[in-house]
C-alpha positions as CSV (number, residue, x, y, z in Angstrom):
1,M,211.8,-123.1,-126.5
2,P,213.1,-119.5,-126.3
3,T,216.5,-118.0,-127.3
4,Y,218.4,-116.0,-124.7
5,L,220.4,-113.0,-125.3
6,A,223.0,-111.4,-123.1
7,R,225.4,-108.5,-123.3
8,H,228.9,-108.7,-122.1
9,G,229.4,-107.2,-118.7
10,Q,230.6,-103.5,-118.1
11,T,234.0,-102.9,-119.2
12,E,236.6,-100.1,-118.4
13,W,236.0,-98.4,-121.8
14,N,232.2,-98.4,-121.1
15,L,233.0,-96.4,-118.0
16,A,235.2,-94.2,-119.9
17,G,232.8,-93.6,-122.8
18,R,235.1,-95.0,-125.4
19,R,233.7,-97.0,-128.4
20,Q,235.1,-100.4,-128.3
21,G,233.9,-101.9,-131.7
22,R,236.4,-104.8,-132.4
23,L,239.0,-103.5,-129.9
24,D,238.7,-104.9,-126.2
25,S,238.7,-103.6,-122.8
26,P,238.6,-105.8,-119.6
27,L,235.5,-106.2,-117.6
28,T,235.3,-104.1,-114.4
29,A,234.5,-105.6,-111.1
30,L,231.0,-104.7,-111.7
31,G,231.0,-106.4,-115.2
32,I,232.1,-109.5,-113.5
33,Q,229.2,-109.3,-111.0
34,Q,226.8,-108.6,-113.8
35,A,227.8,-111.8,-115.5
36,Q,227.6,-113.8,-112.3
37,R,224.0,-112.3,-111.7
38,N,223.0,-113.2,-115.3
39,A,224.3,-116.7,-114.7
40,E,222.2,-117.0,-111.6
41,S,219.1,-115.7,-113.5
42,L,219.6,-118.4,-116.1
43,R,219.9,-121.3,-113.6
44,H,216.3,-122.3,-113.8
45,E,216.0,-121.6,-117.6
46,H,216.4,-124.3,-120.3
47,V,219.7,-123.2,-121.8
48,E,221.2,-126.0,-123.8
49,S,224.1,-124.1,-125.5
50,I,226.1,-121.0,-125.3
51,Y,227.5,-119.0,-128.2
52,S,229.8,-116.1,-127.9
53,S,231.4,-113.3,-129.8
54,P,235.1,-113.9,-130.2
55,L,235.9,-110.5,-128.4
56,G,237.4,-111.0,-124.8
57,R,234.7,-109.1,-123.0
58,A,232.0,-111.2,-124.4
59,Q,234.0,-114.4,-124.0
60,R,234.7,-113.7,-120.5
61,T,231.0,-113.1,-119.7
62,A,230.0,-116.2,-121.6
63,R,232.6,-118.3,-119.7
64,I,231.3,-117.1,-116.3
65,I,227.8,-118.1,-117.3
66,G,228.9,-121.3,-118.9
67,D,230.8,-122.3,-115.8
68,A,227.9,-121.7,-113.6
69,L,225.6,-123.6,-116.0
70,G,228.0,-126.4,-116.7
71,L,228.1,-125.6,-120.4
72,A,230.8,-125.1,-122.9
73,V,231.1,-121.9,-124.8
74,Q,231.2,-122.0,-128.5
75,V,232.9,-119.0,-130.1
76,L,231.4,-117.6,-133.4
77,P,233.5,-115.0,-135.2
78,D,230.4,-113.5,-136.8
79,L,229.0,-112.5,-133.5
80,A,231.8,-109.8,-133.1
81,E,230.6,-106.2,-132.5
82,L,230.2,-103.9,-135.3
83,D,233.5,-102.7,-136.7
84,H,233.9,-99.1,-135.6
85,G,236.8,-98.5,-138.0
86,A,238.5,-95.2,-137.3
87,W,236.2,-94.4,-134.4
88,S,237.3,-97.4,-132.4
89,G,238.8,-96.5,-129.0
90,L,237.6,-92.8,-129.3
91,T,235.2,-90.8,-127.1
92,S,232.3,-88.8,-128.6
93,V,234.5,-85.6,-128.0
94,E,237.4,-87.1,-129.8
95,I,235.1,-88.1,-132.7
96,D,233.5,-84.7,-133.0
97,A,236.9,-83.0,-133.2
98,R,238.1,-85.1,-136.0
99,W,234.8,-85.7,-137.9
100,P,232.5,-82.8,-137.3
101,D,228.9,-83.4,-138.0
102,E,229.5,-87.2,-138.6
103,R,227.7,-88.3,-135.5
104,A,224.7,-86.3,-136.5
105,A,224.8,-87.9,-139.9
106,R,225.0,-91.3,-138.3
107,A,221.9,-90.5,-136.1
108,R,220.0,-89.6,-139.2
109,S,220.7,-93.0,-140.9
110,K,221.6,-95.3,-138.0
111,Y,221.2,-98.7,-139.8
112,T,222.9,-97.8,-143.1
113,Y,225.7,-95.4,-141.8
114,R,229.1,-97.0,-142.3
115,F,231.8,-96.1,-139.6
116,P,234.8,-94.5,-141.3
117,G,236.9,-97.6,-142.3
118,G,234.5,-99.9,-140.6
119,E,230.9,-101.3,-141.1
120,S,227.3,-100.4,-140.8
121,Y,224.5,-102.1,-139.1
122,A,223.4,-103.2,-142.6
123,D,226.7,-104.9,-143.2
124,A,226.6,-106.6,-139.7
125,D,223.1,-107.8,-140.3
126,A,224.1,-110.0,-143.0
127,R,226.6,-111.7,-140.8
128,I,223.9,-112.1,-138.0
129,A,221.5,-113.7,-140.5
130,K,224.2,-116.1,-141.4
131,V,224.9,-117.0,-137.8
132,L,221.2,-117.6,-137.1
133,A,220.8,-119.7,-140.1
134,N,223.7,-122.0,-139.0
135,I,223.0,-122.6,-135.2
136,E,220.1,-124.0,-133.3
137,V,218.8,-120.9,-131.7
138,R,216.0,-122.4,-129.5
139,G,217.6,-123.1,-126.1
140,A,220.6,-121.2,-127.0
141,L,222.2,-118.3,-125.0
142,I,224.0,-115.8,-127.3
143,V,226.5,-113.6,-125.6
144,S,227.4,-110.6,-127.7
145,H,227.3,-106.8,-127.7
146,E,224.8,-103.9,-127.7
147,M,225.0,-103.3,-131.4
148,V,224.9,-106.9,-132.5
149,G,222.3,-107.5,-129.9
150,R,219.9,-105.1,-131.7
151,L,220.4,-107.2,-134.9
152,L,219.8,-110.5,-133.1
153,V,216.6,-109.2,-131.5
154,R,215.6,-107.9,-134.9
155,R,216.0,-111.2,-136.6
156,L,214.6,-113.4,-133.7
157,A,211.6,-111.3,-132.8
158,G,210.9,-110.0,-136.3
159,L,211.3,-106.4,-135.5
160,G,211.5,-103.7,-138.2
161,V,214.9,-101.9,-138.6
162,D,213.7,-98.7,-136.8
163,A,212.3,-100.6,-133.7
164,A,215.5,-102.6,-133.5
165,M,217.7,-99.4,-133.7
166,R,215.8,-98.1,-130.7
167,R,216.5,-101.0,-128.4
168,D,219.0,-100.9,-125.6
169,H,220.6,-104.0,-124.0
170,P,222.0,-103.3,-120.6
171,S,224.8,-105.5,-119.3
172,D,222.7,-106.7,-116.3
173,V,219.7,-108.0,-118.4
174,V,219.2,-111.3,-120.1
175,F,216.5,-111.2,-122.8
176,R,214.2,-114.2,-123.4
177,V,213.0,-114.1,-127.1
178,L,210.0,-116.6,-127.4
179,E,209.1,-118.4,-130.6
180,D,206.3,-116.0,-131.2
181,G,208.6,-112.9,-131.2
182,R,207.7,-111.7,-127.8
183,I,210.8,-110.3,-125.7
184,E,210.9,-110.8,-122.0
185,C,213.5,-110.0,-119.4
186,V,214.8,-113.2,-117.4
187,E,214.2,-112.3,-113.8
188,S,216.9,-112.7,-111.4
189,A,216.5,-115.8,-109.1
190,G,217.9,-114.0,-106.2
């Protein structure tokens, strides 16, 4: 049985180009529509449970999907997005003004780079390993964030760090991760 991965719907800060990290921003009208479409695409799948990040944007998305599927949402604190520390709430221009060359340093070592006052992908990877060891992942939908989603895919599909760091997870796509590690997009039913 597969595991399903969804990212929260588009937020106001996504539109503004602001890093959210552990801060929150409400879903836009499009973000709500994305969650509704993702729910519709899952209607004929075998989703037995839903787990969500504790952040509002992920919980709202998970609840929209859960309501459509008739499933309760279980909130897991360790599914929270990477802590962006001092970069939280800032745009790239603002980051570059305060920390010249730091975004380039991060790009060179994306997995191990620790946000100033925050965490790295490597730090968060330990959280994600713990989550996956403590839940029944087959038949589960996990609603989280793009960065955490990379780590979930890494662990569930057995990807190397470099391959996982190159992955994107748009807000309007649900991934189906099969037991053999293949990753598919769940097609919209409508």
